[in-house]
All heavy atoms as a GROMACS GRO file, in nm:
protein
  437
    1MET      N    1  -2.574   1.636  -2.485
    1MET     CA    2  -2.610   1.677  -2.355
    1MET      C    3  -2.648   1.565  -2.270
    1MET      O    4  -2.630   1.562  -2.148
    1MET     CB    5  -2.719   1.777  -2.361
    1MET     CG    6  -2.698   1.920  -2.322
    1MET     SD    7  -2.541   1.980  -2.256
    1MET     CE    8  -2.594   2.065  -2.124
    2SER      N    9  -2.715   1.469  -2.333
    2SER     CA   10  -2.764   1.348  -2.249
    2SER      C   11  -2.644   1.261  -2.209
    2SER      O   12  -2.664   1.182  -2.110
    2SER     CB   13  -2.866   1.274  -2.329
    2SER     OG   14  -2.804   1.214  -2.445
    3VAL      N   15  -2.531   1.276  -2.277
    3VAL     CA   16  -2.414   1.198  -2.229
    3VAL      C   17  -2.371   1.235  -2.088
    3VAL      O   18  -2.326   1.160  -2.009
    3VAL     CB   19  -2.305   1.212  -2.332
    3VAL    CG1   20  -2.176   1.154  -2.284
    3VAL    CG2   21  -2.342   1.166  -2.466
    4LEU      N   22  -2.385   1.367  -2.058
    4LEU     CA   23  -2.348   1.420  -1.925
    4LEU      C   24  -2.434   1.351  -1.816
    4LEU      O   25  -2.380   1.338  -1.703
    4LEU     CB   26  -2.362   1.569  -1.922
    4LEU     CG   27  -2.264   1.648  -2.001
    4LEU    CD1   28  -2.296   1.804  -1.991
    4LEU    CD2   29  -2.120   1.619  -1.951
    5ALA      N   30  -2.556   1.314  -1.842
    5ALA     CA   31  -2.637   1.251  -1.745
    5ALA      C   32  -2.579   1.120  -1.707
    5ALA      O   33  -2.610   1.069  -1.590
    5ALA     CB   34  -2.778   1.234  -1.800
    6TYR      N   35  -2.499   1.058  -1.794
    6TYR     CA   36  -2.436   0.928  -1.756
    6TYR      C   37  -2.295   0.953  -1.700
    6TYR      O   38  -2.253   0.879  -1.616
    6TYR     CB   39  -2.424   0.840  -1.883
    6TYR     CG   40  -2.554   0.796  -1.935
    6TYR    CD1   41  -2.605   0.850  -2.051
    6TYR    CD2   42  -2.637   0.702  -1.868
    6TYR    CE1   43  -2.735   0.815  -2.103
    6TYR    CE2   44  -2.765   0.661  -1.910
    6TYR     CZ   45  -2.810   0.722  -2.034
    6TYR     OH   46  -2.930   0.678  -2.078
    7LEU      N   47  -2.222   1.047  -1.758
    7LEU     CA   48  -2.086   1.066  -1.723
    7LEU      C   49  -2.068   1.121  -1.578
    7LEU      O   50  -1.980   1.088  -1.505
    7LEU     CB   51  -2.014   1.147  -1.826
    7LEU     CG   52  -1.997   1.088  -1.962
    7LEU    CD1   53  -1.924   1.185  -2.049
    7LEU    CD2   54  -1.909   0.960  -1.943
    8ILE      N   55  -2.156   1.214  -1.542
    8ILE     CA   56  -2.147   1.274  -1.408
    8ILE      C   57  -2.156   1.171  -1.297
    8ILE      O   58  -2.080   1.162  -1.209
    8ILE     CB   59  -2.235   1.397  -1.399
    8ILE    CG1   60  -2.181   1.512  -1.484
    8ILE    CG2   61  -2.243   1.444  -1.251
    8ILE    CD1   62  -2.271   1.636  -1.491
    9PRO      N   63  -2.267   1.090  -1.296
    9PRO     CA   64  -2.279   0.991  -1.191
    9PRO      C   65  -2.162   0.892  -1.197
    9PRO      O   66  -2.116   0.841  -1.090
    9PRO     CB   67  -2.414   0.919  -1.220
    9PRO     CG   68  -2.487   1.018  -1.300
    9PRO     CD   69  -2.387   1.096  -1.381
   10ILE      N   70  -2.114   0.851  -1.321
   10ILE     CA   71  -2.004   0.758  -1.321
   10ILE      C   72  -1.880   0.822  -1.262
   10ILE      O   73  -1.807   0.752  -1.184
   10ILE     CB   74  -1.976   0.712  -1.465
   10ILE    CG1   75  -2.091   0.623  -1.516
   10ILE    CG2   76  -1.846   0.642  -1.489
   10ILE    CD1   77  -2.097   0.595  -1.670
   11ALA      N   78  -1.858   0.945  -1.292
   11ALA     CA   79  -1.740   1.019  -1.234
   11ALA      C   80  -1.756   1.027  -1.084
   11ALA      O   81  -1.656   1.009  -1.007
   11ALA     CB   82  -1.724   1.152  -1.297
   12LEU      N   83  -1.874   1.053  -1.037
   12LEU     CA   84  -1.896   1.067  -0.896
   12LEU      C   85  -1.870   0.929  -0.824
   12LEU      O   86  -1.812   0.914  -0.719
   12LEU     CB   87  -2.034   1.118  -0.864
   12LEU     CG   88  -2.053   1.261  -0.891
   12LEU    CD1   89  -2.198   1.304  -0.868
   12LEU    CD2   90  -1.960   1.351  -0.807
   13LEU      N   91  -1.918   0.822  -0.884
   13LEU     CA   92  -1.898   0.683  -0.830
   13LEU      C   93  -1.753   0.648  -0.826
   13LEU      O   94  -1.703   0.588  -0.733
   13LEU     CB   95  -1.972   0.582  -0.909
   13LEU     CG   96  -2.127   0.577  -0.884
   13LEU    CD1   97  -2.198   0.488  -0.986
   13LEU    CD2   98  -2.155   0.548  -0.746
   14MET      N   99  -1.675   0.686  -0.934
   14MET     CA  100  -1.534   0.646  -0.939
   14MET      C  101  -1.455   0.732  -0.836
   14MET      O  102  -1.368   0.679  -0.765
   14MET     CB  103  -1.474   0.674  -1.080
   14MET     CG  104  -1.527   0.575  -1.180
   14MET     SD  105  -1.471   0.610  -1.348
   14MET     CE  106  -1.298   0.578  -1.332
   15GLY      N  107  -1.497   0.858  -0.819
   15GLY     CA  108  -1.431   0.935  -0.717
   15GLY      C  109  -1.462   0.884  -0.577
   15GLY      O  110  -1.377   0.885  -0.490
   16GLY      N  111  -1.587   0.847  -0.548
   16GLY     CA  112  -1.626   0.790  -0.425
   16GLY      C  113  -1.552   0.659  -0.398
   16GLY      O  114  -1.514   0.633  -0.284
   17GLY      N  115  -1.530   0.582  -0.503
   17GLY     CA  116  -1.463   0.453  -0.487
   17GLY      C  117  -1.318   0.475  -0.450
   17GLY      O  118  -1.258   0.407  -0.364
   18GLY      N  119  -1.256   0.573  -0.515
   18GLY     CA  120  -1.116   0.612  -0.479
   18GLY      C  121  -1.101   0.660  -0.342
   18GLY      O  122  -1.013   0.622  -0.268
   19LEU      N  123  -1.198   0.745  -0.302
   19LEU     CA  124  -1.196   0.796  -0.167
   19LEU      C  125  -1.222   0.685  -0.061
   19LEU      O  126  -1.150   0.683   0.044
   19LEU     CB  127  -1.303   0.905  -0.149
   19LEU     CG  128  -1.300   0.995  -0.024
   19LEU    CD1  129  -1.169   1.069  -0.020
   19LEU    CD2  130  -1.418   1.084  -0.016
   20ALA      N  131  -1.304   0.596  -0.089
   20ALA     CA  132  -1.332   0.483   0.002
   20ALA      C  133  -1.206   0.395   0.014
   20ALA      O  134  -1.174   0.351   0.119
   20ALA     CB  135  -1.453   0.404  -0.047
   21THR      N  136  -1.146   0.368  -0.096
   21THR     CA  137  -1.018   0.292  -0.097
   21THR      C  138  -0.906   0.360  -0.016
   21THR      O  139  -0.831   0.300   0.062
   21THR     CB  140  -0.966   0.274  -0.238
   21THR    OG1  141  -1.071   0.202  -0.314
   21THR    CG2  142  -0.850   0.177  -0.244
   22PHE      N  143  -0.896   0.496  -0.027
   22PHE     CA  144  -0.806   0.569   0.046
   22PHE      C  145  -0.822   0.556   0.196
   22PHE      O  146  -0.736   0.528   0.282
   22PHE     CB  147  -0.800   0.718   0.003
   22PHE     CG  148  -0.718   0.800   0.090
   22PHE    CD1  149  -0.581   0.800   0.073
   22PHE    CD2  150  -0.773   0.887   0.178
   22PHE    CE1  151  -0.497   0.879   0.157
   22PHE    CE2  152  -0.694   0.969   0.259
   22PHE     CZ  153  -0.555   0.966   0.248
   23PHE      N  154  -0.949   0.572   0.234
   23PHE     CA  155  -0.977   0.561   0.378
   23PHE      C  156  -0.962   0.419   0.427
   23PHE      O  157  -0.927   0.399   0.544
   23PHE     CB  158  -1.124   0.607   0.410
   23PHE     CG  159  -1.137   0.756   0.412
   23PHE    CD1  160  -1.224   0.818   0.324
   23PHE    CD2  161  -1.055   0.838   0.497
   23PHE    CE1  162  -1.230   0.956   0.320
   23PHE    CE2  163  -1.064   0.971   0.504
   23PHE     CZ  164  -1.155   1.035   0.412
   24TRP      N  165  -0.991   0.314   0.351
   24TRP     CA  166  -0.965   0.178   0.386
   24TRP      C  167  -0.820   0.158   0.405
   24TRP      O  168  -0.775   0.091   0.508
   24TRP     CB  169  -1.011   0.087   0.277
   24TRP     CG  170  -0.977  -0.051   0.299
   24TRP    CD1  171  -1.024  -0.145   0.386
   24TRP    CD2  172  -0.865  -0.121   0.235
   24TRP    NE1  173  -0.959  -0.268   0.383
   24TRP    CE2  174  -0.851  -0.246   0.288
   24TRP    CE3  175  -0.769  -0.080   0.138
   24TRP    CZ2  176  -0.762  -0.340   0.250
   24TRP    CZ3  177  -0.678  -0.168   0.102
   24TRP    CH2  178  -0.670  -0.298   0.150
   25ALA      N  179  -0.739   0.222   0.318
   25ALA     CA  180  -0.585   0.201   0.334
   25ALA      C  181  -0.541   0.268   0.459
   25ALA      O  182  -0.448   0.220   0.526
   25ALA     CB  183  -0.516   0.249   0.212
   26MET      N  184  -0.596   0.381   0.490
   26MET     CA  185  -0.563   0.458   0.611
   26MET      C  186  -0.595   0.376   0.740
   26MET      O  187  -0.513   0.364   0.830
   26MET     CB  188  -0.632   0.591   0.621
   26MET     CG  189  -0.588   0.688   0.520
   26MET     SD  190  -0.431   0.769   0.564
   26MET     CE  191  -0.474   0.859   0.705
   27ARG      N  192  -0.706   0.308   0.741
   27ARG     CA  193  -0.750   0.232   0.860
   27ARG      C  194  -0.668   0.096   0.870
   27ARG      O  195  -0.639   0.054   0.980
   27ARG     CB  196  -0.892   0.193   0.849
   27ARG     CG  197  -0.987   0.293   0.891
   27ARG     CD  198  -1.121   0.244   0.905
   27ARG     NE  199  -1.220   0.354   0.916
   27ARG     CZ  200  -1.345   0.345   0.910
   27ARG    NH1  201  -1.398   0.232   0.884
   27ARG    NH2  202  -1.420   0.443   0.921
   28ASP      N  203  -0.627   0.048   0.756
   28ASP     CA  204  -0.553  -0.078   0.754
   28ASP      C  205  -0.411  -0.056   0.789
   28ASP      O  206  -0.332  -0.156   0.808
   28ASP     CB  207  -0.566  -0.140   0.612
   28ASP     CG  208  -0.539  -0.283   0.610
   28ASP    OD1  209  -0.574  -0.353   0.711
   28ASP    OD2  210  -0.472  -0.333   0.521
   29GLY      N  211  -0.360   0.068   0.799
   29GLY     CA  212  -0.223   0.095   0.838
   29GLY      C  213  -0.124   0.086   0.728
   29GLY      O  214  -0.002   0.063   0.750
   30GLN      N  215  -0.167   0.113   0.602
   30GLN     CA  216  -0.074   0.102   0.492
   30GLN      C  217   0.024   0.225   0.486
   30GLN      O  218   0.134   0.208   0.434
   30GLN     CB  219  -0.157   0.105   0.358
   30GLN     CG  220  -0.247  -0.008   0.337
   30GLN     CD  221  -0.164  -0.136   0.313
   30GLN    OE1  222  -0.064  -0.127   0.244
   30GLN    NE2  223  -0.204  -0.239   0.372
   31PHE      N  224  -0.002   0.336   0.554
   31PHE     CA  225   0.086   0.449   0.556
   31PHE      C  226   0.151   0.473   0.687
   31PHE      O  227   0.215   0.578   0.704
   31PHE     CB  228  -0.006   0.578   0.521
   31PHE     CG  229  -0.077   0.561   0.391
   31PHE    CD1  230  -0.210   0.548   0.388
   31PHE    CD2  231  -0.008   0.558   0.273
   31PHE    CE1  232  -0.283   0.536   0.268
   31PHE    CE2  233  -0.072   0.552   0.156
   31PHE     CZ  234  -0.211   0.538   0.154
   32GLU      N  235   0.148   0.372   0.778
   32GLU     CA  236   0.215   0.390   0.912
   32GLU      C  237   0.375   0.387   0.899
   32GLU      O  238   0.444   0.462   0.973
   32GLU     CB  239   0.161   0.288   1.008
   32GLU     CG  240   0.017   0.323   1.050
   32GLU     CD  241  -0.031   0.220   1.149
   32GLU    OE1  242   0.047   0.130   1.190
   32GLU    OE2  243  -0.149   0.235   1.182
   33ASP      N  244   0.424   0.296   0.825
   33ASP     CA  245   0.576   0.275   0.829
   33ASP      C  246   0.620   0.286   0.686
   33ASP      O  247   0.651   0.194   0.623
   33ASP     CB  248   0.599   0.136   0.888
   33ASP     CG  249   0.752   0.112   0.902
   33ASP    OD1  250   0.832   0.211   0.912
   33ASP    OD2  251   0.794  -0.001   0.914
   34LEU      N  252   0.636   0.412   0.645
   34LEU     CA  253   0.684   0.431   0.505
   34LEU      C  254   0.833   0.414   0.496
   34LEU      O  255   0.881   0.374   0.389
   34LEU     CB  256   0.641   0.571   0.464
   34LEU     CG  257   0.496   0.597   0.458
   34LEU    CD1  258   0.467   0.744   0.424
   34LEU    CD2  259   0.429   0.514   0.360
   35ASP      N  260   0.915   0.432   0.603
   35ASP     CA  261   1.053   0.420   0.590
   35ASP      C  262   1.105   0.283   0.622
   35ASP      O  263   1.215   0.244   0.588
   35ASP     CB  264   1.118   0.522   0.694
   35ASP     CG  265   1.102   0.661   0.642
   35ASP    OD1  266   1.082   0.686   0.524
   35ASP    OD2  267   1.100   0.749   0.735
   36GLY      N  268   1.022   0.199   0.682
   36GLY     CA  269   1.069   0.067   0.724
   36GLY      C  270   1.099  -0.023   0.608
   36GLY      O  271   1.208  -0.092   0.609
   37ALA      N  272   1.023  -0.021   0.507
   37ALA     CA  273   1.049  -0.107   0.388
   37ALA      C  274   1.172  -0.051   0.319
   37ALA      O  275   1.246  -0.136   0.262
   37ALA     CB  276   0.921  -0.108   0.292
   38ALA      N  277   1.189   0.072   0.317
   38ALA     CA  278   1.311   0.127   0.244
   38ALA      C  279   1.432   0.095   0.320
   38ALA      O  280   1.544   0.073   0.257
   38ALA     CB  281   1.295   0.285   0.234
   39ASN      N  282   1.427   0.089   0.449
   39ASN     CA  283   1.543   0.054   0.530
   39ASN      C  284   1.570  -0.093   0.535
   39ASN      O  285   1.690  -0.135   0.544
   39ASN     CB  286   1.529   0.106   0.672
   39ASN     CG  287   1.537   0.262   0.676
   39ASN    OD1  288   1.596   0.318   0.587
   39ASN    ND2  289   1.476   0.317   0.775
   40ARG      N  290   1.466  -0.178   0.531
   40ARG     CA  291   1.485  -0.323   0.534
   40ARG      C  292   1.559  -0.378   0.418
   40ARG      O  293   1.630  -0.479   0.426
   40ARG     CB  294   1.347  -0.391   0.541
   40ARG     CG  295   1.309  -0.422   0.686
   40ARG     CD  296   1.182  -0.496   0.691
   40ARG     NE  297   1.082  -0.394   0.741
   40ARG     CZ  298   0.965  -0.373   0.676
   40ARG    NH1  299   0.928  -0.443   0.575
   40ARG    NH2  300   0.890  -0.281   0.728
   41ILE      N  301   1.550  -0.310   0.301
   41ILE     CA  302   1.615  -0.354   0.184
   41ILE      C  303   1.766  -0.338   0.195
   41ILE      O  304   1.850  -0.401   0.137
   41ILE     CB  305   1.563  -0.285   0.055
   41ILE    CG1  306   1.597  -0.370  -0.068
   41ILE    CG2  307   1.614  -0.149   0.043
   41ILE    CD1  308   1.535  -0.329  -0.193
   42LEU      N  309   1.805  -0.243   0.279
   42LEU     CA  310   1.954  -0.220   0.301
   42LEU      C  311   2.016  -0.308   0.409
   42LEU      O  312   2.142  -0.317   0.412
   42LEU     CB  313   1.970  -0.071   0.346
   42LEU     CG  314   1.924   0.034   0.238
   42LEU    CD1  315   1.934   0.173   0.291
   42LEU    CD2  316   1.998   0.018   0.108
   43ILE      N  317   1.939  -0.372   0.493
   43ILE     CA  318   1.983  -0.454   0.596
   43ILE      C  319   2.029  -0.585   0.539
   43ILE      O  320   1.946  -0.652   0.467
   43ILE     CB  321   1.886  -0.470   0.706
   43ILE    CG1  322   1.853  -0.332   0.774
   43ILE    CG2  323   1.934  -0.574   0.808
   43ILE    CD1  324   1.743  -0.342   0.871
   44ASP      N  325   2.150  -0.636   0.568
   44ASP     CA  326   2.198  -0.759   0.519
   44ASP      C  327   2.158  -0.871   0.615
   44ASP      O  328   2.206  -0.877   0.730
   44ASP     CB  329   2.348  -0.756   0.504
   44ASP     CG  330   2.406  -0.868   0.431
   44ASP    OD1  331   2.329  -0.939   0.362
   44ASP    OD2  332   2.527  -0.896   0.442
   45ASP      N  333   2.077  -0.956   0.568
   45ASP     CA  334   2.029  -1.071   0.655
   45ASP      C  335   2.114  -1.195   0.634
   45ASP      O  336   2.087  -1.297   0.700
   45ASP     CB  337   1.886  -1.103   0.626
   45ASP     CG  338   1.785  -1.000   0.668
   45ASP    OD1  339   1.826  -0.920   0.759
   45ASP    OD2  340   1.672  -0.992   0.615
   46ASP      N  341   2.210  -1.191   0.554
   46ASP     CA  342   2.298  -1.304   0.534
   46ASP      C  343   2.376  -1.351   0.658
   46ASP      O  344   2.406  -1.465   0.675
   46ASP     CB  345   2.390  -1.283   0.415
   46ASP     CG  346   2.320  -1.276   0.282
   46ASP    OD1  347   2.207  -1.332   0.275
   46ASP    OD2  348   2.371  -1.217   0.189
   47ASP      N  349   2.405  -1.249   0.741
   47ASP     CA  350   2.481  -1.274   0.862
   47ASP      C  351   2.403  -1.377   0.954
   47ASP      O  352   2.459  -1.462   1.010
   47ASP     CB  353   2.511  -1.150   0.941
   47ASP     CG  354   2.606  -1.061   0.868
   47ASP    OD1  355   2.676  -1.121   0.775
   47ASP    OD2  356   2.608  -0.943   0.883
   48ASP      N  357   2.271  -1.358   0.957
   48ASP     CA  358   2.186  -1.446   1.046
   48ASP      C  359   2.184  -1.580   0.985
   48ASP      O  360   2.190  -1.684   1.062
   48ASP     CB  361   2.043  -1.388   1.057
   48ASP     CG  362   2.040  -1.258   1.126
   48ASP    OD1  363   2.128  -1.236   1.209
   48ASP    OD2  364   1.944  -1.179   1.108
   49ASP      N  365   2.182  -1.595   0.855
   49ASP     CA  366   2.178  -1.733   0.791
   49ASP      C  367   2.316  -1.802   0.815
   49ASP      O  368   2.316  -1.924   0.845
   49ASP     CB  369   2.152  -1.719   0.645
   49ASP     CG  370   2.010  -1.666   0.617
   49ASP    OD1  371   1.920  -1.686   0.704
   49ASP    OD2  372   1.987  -1.617   0.505
   50ASP      N  373   2.422  -1.723   0.812
   50ASP     CA  374   2.561  -1.786   0.826
   50ASP      C  375   2.571  -1.836   0.979
   50ASP      O  376   2.633  -1.940   0.997
   50ASP     CB  377   2.665  -1.685   0.800
   50ASP     CG  378   2.676  -1.652   0.649
   50ASP    OD1  379   2.621  -1.739   0.566
   50ASP    OD2  380   2.735  -1.549   0.610
   51ARG      N  381   2.521  -1.758   1.073
   51ARG     CA  382   2.530  -1.795   1.211
   51ARG      C  383   2.447  -1.930   1.235
   51ARG      O  384   2.493  -2.011   1.311
   51ARG     CB  385   2.475  -1.690   1.296
   51ARG     CG  386   2.566  -1.569   1.310
   51ARG     CD  387   2.512  -1.465   1.398
   51ARG     NE  388   2.579  -1.341   1.380
   51ARG     CZ  389   2.537  -1.222   1.412
   51ARG    NH1  390   2.416  -1.210   1.461
   51ARG    NH2  391   2.614  -1.118   1.388
   52GLN      N  392   2.333  -1.938   1.173
   52GLN     CA  393   2.247  -2.056   1.193
   52GLN      C  394   2.317  -2.176   1.133
   52GLN      O  395   2.312  -2.285   1.190
   52GLN     CB  396   2.108  -2.038   1.129
   52GLN     CG  397   2.024  -1.938   1.207
   52GLN     CD  398   1.886  -1.913   1.136
   52GLN    OE1  399   1.870  -1.961   1.031
   52GLN    NE2  400   1.806  -1.840   1.200
   53GLU      N  401   2.384  -2.158   1.016
   53GLU     CA  402   2.444  -2.272   0.959
   53GLU      C  403   2.569  -2.322   1.034
   53GLU      O  404   2.598  -2.432   1.050
   53GLU     CB  405   2.496  -2.237   0.807
   53GLU     CG  406   2.381  -2.223   0.715
   53GLU     CD  407   2.429  -2.172   0.576
   53GLU    OE1  408   2.550  -2.166   0.559
   53GLU    OE2  409   2.343  -2.156   0.492
   54ARG      N  410   2.637  -2.227   1.100
   54ARG     CA  411   2.752  -2.256   1.181
   54ARG      C  412   2.704  -2.329   1.312
   54ARG      O  413   2.772  -2.423   1.357
   54ARG     CB  414   2.832  -2.137   1.224
   54ARG     CG  415   2.920  -2.087   1.114
   54ARG     CD  416   3.008  -1.974   1.164
   54ARG     NE  417   2.981  -1.865   1.072
   54ARG     CZ  418   2.984  -1.739   1.108
   54ARG    NH1  419   3.009  -1.702   1.226
   54ARG    NH2  420   2.961  -1.646   1.018
   55ASP      N  421   2.594  -2.287   1.366
   55ASP     CA  422   2.545  -2.355   1.489
   55ASP      C  423   2.490  -2.490   1.462
   55ASP      O  424   2.502  -2.575   1.553
   55ASP     CB  425   2.430  -2.268   1.543
   55ASP     CG  426   2.483  -2.133   1.599
   55ASP    OD1  427   2.603  -2.118   1.621
   55ASP    OD2  428   2.402  -2.041   1.612
   56GLU      N  429   2.452  -2.525   1.349
   56GLU     CA  430   2.400  -2.656   1.312
   56GLU      C  431   2.508  -2.751   1.284
   56GLU      O  432   2.591  -2.796   1.314
   56GLU     CB  433   2.305  -2.650   1.199
   56GLU     CG  434   2.178  -2.575   1.217
   56GLU     CD  435   2.093  -2.561   1.097
   56GLU    OE1  436   2.126  -2.625   0.991
   56GLU    OE2  437   1.985  -2.506   1.097
   0.00000   0.00000   0.00000
């Protein structure tokens, strides 16, 4: 039974840490552009590099 006296505060601290991290990520804008990274991988940037090489 005395183990619960240690485990409950540790569980509450870990939950609070996870919640604080979630709110930090929300304020930092980590969830604003979820589709942008998925679409950027499909865009071919080689055309821009070829144009720069031709211009030089």
